[in-house]
N, C-alpha and C positions, 0 to 999 in steps of 0.2 A: 551653497546649493540650496533652490528653492525651496519654499515652503508651502506645502501641500498637505493639508492633513486631512485620512480618510473621514468618508462619512457615517461613523461609526454605528449611527440609529437606522442608517438605511440596510446597514451589514444586519444589521440585528433583528430587522423586519424582514428580509429576506429568507434568514436561518429559520424565522420562526416558523413562514410559509412551506419551507423545504420539510420541517419536522411533521407537518401534518399528511406529506405526503406518504405514507407508512404503515404498515400489514399492523393494524389495530387488533386483530388475533394472536399479533405476536408480542413479548414484551419488547420495552423500550424501544427505540424506535429502528426500525427494520424495516429494511429497503434493500432485499438483498437484489444479486444480478438475475437478469432471465425471471424477474415478474411482473406485473403491472404497474409496480408501484416505484419499481427501477424505471421503467419506459416512463413514468408521471415525473420522475425525480430528473431525469434528463432532458426531457421537455421542458421544463421551467427553466431551466438553466439555459436553456436555446431561447425563450422567451425572455431572457433577460440579456442575453447579450443581444439579442438583436433589438431591443432596446435601448441598448448602449453605442449604437450603431455601427454593431459589426455583421459584416457576412457572413452567413451561416449556412452549414452543410452538414449533411453525415455521412461517414464514409461506410465504407462496405463493412466494417468490422462493430459498426454501434457507437466509432467515435462521434464526439457534437463537436464540431470542428468552426470555429469563427475568425475571422481577419478583420485587422484593423488599417487599412492600405497607407504605407508610408513613405514620404515624399520621396526618397529614393527609387525604394521597391525592389527586388531583385533577391533580398537578403531577410530573414526573418529572425526574429527572436518571441521563443516559445513560451508557455505559460500554460500551467493548468493541473487537475488534478481530479479525484472522481464523486461518483455523489453516490455510491451503491453503500451497503453495510454489512457487516454480520449481521447473526440472528442476535437478535437483541443487543444491538452496538446502542451506539450515541448518535451526537446531533453533529459532533465536530470534525470528527475523521474525514478527511478528504472533503470536506463541504465545503470548510475553513480555507483551503488552496482554491476551490473554483471561486465560491464569492467575492475571495479577496484579488483575484484575475480580474473579474470582472468591474470589480472597482477601480482598479487602476487603468482599465479603457476609458468608465464615466471621469476619471480624474484627471488625464490626460484631454478630452473632449472639454470638460468644464475650462480646463484654463489656458486652452487655445493652443495646447504644444501637440504640435507635429511630429513624429520619430522618423529619422531617417528609413529606417526596416520597418517593413510588416510586423506587427504585432498579432501571433498567434497565441487563441485563447483554444485549449480542447478540455473538453470532458470526457477521461477517460472510459470506457466501457469495461464494466466487469474488472475492480482492481481486486476484491478481496477473494478469498477461496471460494470455487465452486463446488456444486456437487460433482463434477467429474474430474475433480482432481488439476485443477488448473488455478493462477491467479495472474493478475495484470494482463489479463488476455487483451482488451483493446491496445493498448502500449505494446504488446510482443506482434499483434497483427501488424501494426505499424512498422513496426522494425522487419519482418520477417520471420518473424519466428511460430509461424501456425503453417499448418503441412495436413495432409489428408490422415495423418495418423490422432492430428489433435480432435479433427471432425470426430474420428472413429471412437473417440472416449466414451466410457458411456458411465453415469451413475448405478446407485443399488439396484433400481428397475429395471435394468439394461437398457434405458434409454441413451442416443449417443448424443452428443454435443448437436451435431448435423439435425439431429430432431428437433431439437429445442430453440436452436437459433430462430426458426421462423415465428415464434410465437413470440419474440421481443422486436421483428420487424426484418431481420437479418440472413438475407440468403447468403448459406454457405458458401455459395460458389465466389460472391464476392466479399464474403470473410477473409477467403483464400488470396485474394488481390487487393487487399487495404495499405499493400505497403507506401509509405510516405516517402515522397524525397527529403532527405534530412541534409543531402549535400548542401542546401539555401540557408540551413537554420545554424546561425551563430552561434546559441546558448539555449538551453532550455532551463527554465526556475520552477520551482513548485514551493510554495508556501503550504507548511503544515503542523499541526497540534504535535507536540514532542512525543505526547502517549508514553511519557515514563517521566518520572519524577525529578531527573536530575537539575532542570531550569529552575524548579520551585527552589529545591533546597540550597541550591546556590545564590537564589534572591535572582536571577538572572533572566532578562528581557526578550532576551533573540541568542539561539542556538543557529549558530554556522557547521553545519552538516560537513566531516570530515570522509567518512565510509556509511556505506549502506552496510548492512548484514550481509553474510552469507547463508544460506538454508540448504542444508542437509535432511530432506524427509525419509525417514523408514517405513517398512512394513514388516514385522515379524509376524510367523504362521505357527502355532505349535500343533506339532499332533501328539496326542496321551494315546491312554486307553480309558474307555466310559466302565465304572463300575459303582457300586456300591458304597454309598458314602459312610452307612454307618457298619459294614461287617468285613469291608476293605483294610486290611494293617494296613499303616502309614509305610512301610519298609517295603511294602509292595505295587503299593501303587505307581503307575505312570501320569503325574496327574500336570495335565497340561497347564490349567489354571494357575498352578505352584509356580511352572517356570515363566510363565509371562509376569508374573507378580516381582520374579526376581528380578529381570530384565527392566520392567517401571523401575526399580531403586536403580541399578546401575545408571539410567540413563540420569537419573536425579544427580549422582555422586561424579559423574563425569563432567555432567555442567558446571558442578560448584569448584571443578579443578581451573580453571583458567578465568581471565580477565573480561569482564564484559562477554560473557558467554553464556547463552540459554539452553535447556533441554525440556523439553516439555512432551508427555505421553497424553496423547488427547482422545485417544479413540482406543477403547480396551471393551472386548467382547469374550464370553465364556460360551461356551456350548456344551453338554445343554444348560441351560438357564433354569437349572434348577438345585434348591440346597443339599437335597439327598442322593447327589450323584457328582462321583468323580468329576470332574471337565475333562474331556476326550479331546476337545479343540481349543483354543486361545488365540488369537489373534490382537496383536497391540500395534499400533501408529502413533507416528510422534516426527518431533524435530531435535534436531540441532541448530542453532543458532551462534552466528558470533564474527568477530571483524576480523578474523585470520585464517587463509585457506590450509595452514598449516595443520592448526588445532582443529579443524573443523576432520581432515584427514583421518586423522590420530583418535579422532571420538567418533568414527564411523569403523575404524579397526577395533576400537575398545568394545565400545557394544558388539559388534559382533561378535567378537571373542565371548562377551557375558552372555550373551545369548546362547552360545554353543554351551558354553558350561552351564547355565541353568536349565540348561535341556538334557545333556547328559546324565548331571546328576541325579537323576529323576527320570531316566532311560525315556525319556522323550524327543522326536525328533525335531527340527525346527527350519526354519527357509526363512532367510532374513533376503529384502528386496529393498535396494535405496532409489525411492521413486523420482527426488528431485535430487541435483547436485548444481545448486546457483551457488556460485564464487563470490564474495566479497568483493562489493561493489568501491572503489575510492574514488570520491568525487574530484572533480578538477580545479588543481590549486588558483587559476588567474581567476575564476567565478568567485571561489570560496574568498580569496583575499577581496576582491571586489565587495562583497558582501559584509565582510569583518571592516572594510574602511568606512564602508556607508555607514553601517548602525554605529560606529563610533563617531563620527560626521554627525549623525542625528541626535548624539547625547545616550544612547539606548546601550544599556550593559549588556556583555555576551558572553559566549563559553563555545570551544569548539566540540562539537558532538559526534559521536556514533551512533547511529541509529538501527536499533535493535528491530526494527518493523522494515518489512519491504515495500517498497514505493516503486511506481511507475517510472519515477525519476530514476532509478538504478537498471531500468530497462532500457530507458535511452539515454543512458549513458555509454552506450556501446555504439552511438551514432553522432553525438555531439557533444560540447561541452557541458555541464550540467551541475547546478549549484540549488541544496537545498536552505529552507529558513525554517526554523523551528520556532514555535512560539509556546509556552506553559501551558501546563495541563493540572487541571487540581487536583491535587491528592495522586499524582499520575497515574490516573486512572483512564482506561481506556477500552473500546472493544465491549460496552457493558453500561447500562444506562445512567451511570452514576458522569460520564462522560462529561469533562464541564473544561471549557476556559472562558473566562469575565474575557468580556468585550473590553474593555482597558488594557486586557494584553495581548488581542489580536490586534488593533490597531497600530502598533509599533511594527507590528509585524507587515501588514501595510505598506505600511510608508517606508520599510525597507526594501520590500517589495518594488515599489515603483522608482524608488531611487537606485536601485541595483539596474533595471531595467535605462533608467537615465542615462546613468554611466556608461552600461553597455553600448550602447545605441551611439553615444559621442567617442568611445574608443576606437569604435571599430568602421562610423561612417564618419561624416563632418560634422553630427552633433544635433541634437534635436531643436525646432526650432520655435522658441517660446516669442508668441506675438502679444501674449498678456497673462498675468499673475493673477494674483488673491488666492487665499486661502480661504479652504474649506472650513464649515463649523461641522463638529460633530454632532 
């Protein structure tokens, strides 16, 4: 295995620049999809791609795609991640994979290594959840999982996704026609921060992801009766808020019953918003996550029962809607084995991992073989301003990504051609 060391300082400089392309009026590093800051972030990534020698374009769904032509062509190895963030998010989620992939391209060129495969880098549009109820939008478009129903989805103001896309330079008709030809893609790899505490707890450098979480998203709408908070006895109330509160606690209880399972109530609203009025209406939105589809199905059944019981107990009507039912995604063993072998040969400690976060890799896995490489997150923090990964923890991830590309290229072609070597200093 050739010694090629990523230029860590170059990565750090580019990460710092991206951190300036954020909404200064929001906390943390906010670069939400469908904003001017998201456009700036993807434009900057495209500039870096061009500087690295990639042939770049933006597809109909806003995905930035760069190609480093291979010696033989016709087959592709794809790398990628995203640059958008959640509101109040951090600097490393998604961005580590984008800058890491670009660094792989530069290292290949600087070491005069030409792959047999074309190397394709993708900066996916809108990985994080948006106001229209979707996430991994760019990868869903690439895999043909969007349609006119997607475009018709509305935010709380009644604006449709079709109306919002042009603000990001995306034509809705082109968005529907952004399907990628994955028949020529040998493998997709995504480098990412773990976003959890396990690698740091175990003292391991590399996470080899075996499964990406399934996600069941729900909305529960409770309808009770509005009454005076001071004069209405407790035993005659139809309190929608209390029914909703009981359901929130059920989410927590159900989530604690499994292994690597999660449950969250992220949006709760009582109507009217007044402390001296019994709630007439209440809504709860949340989700379950876990590595096993059977547990997610059971959690859905149990929460539906709990919501009905909390409503019946209080004379309240409830409507439950399960809006997302994404099954867990097992990643492909030949790819995960290769990542593990590469990490071992490089001398990096590793662990097999379950990803409790969703990723574009989970969408792409329906079309080609996929692998994910995790690097540690300090204190397991993510989706917050405190999200942090040391540069010394990122460099091994880029090393594993690069050598995995070389290994996959050699395993499926006649091997990468290296005309001259030489390590790069950090």
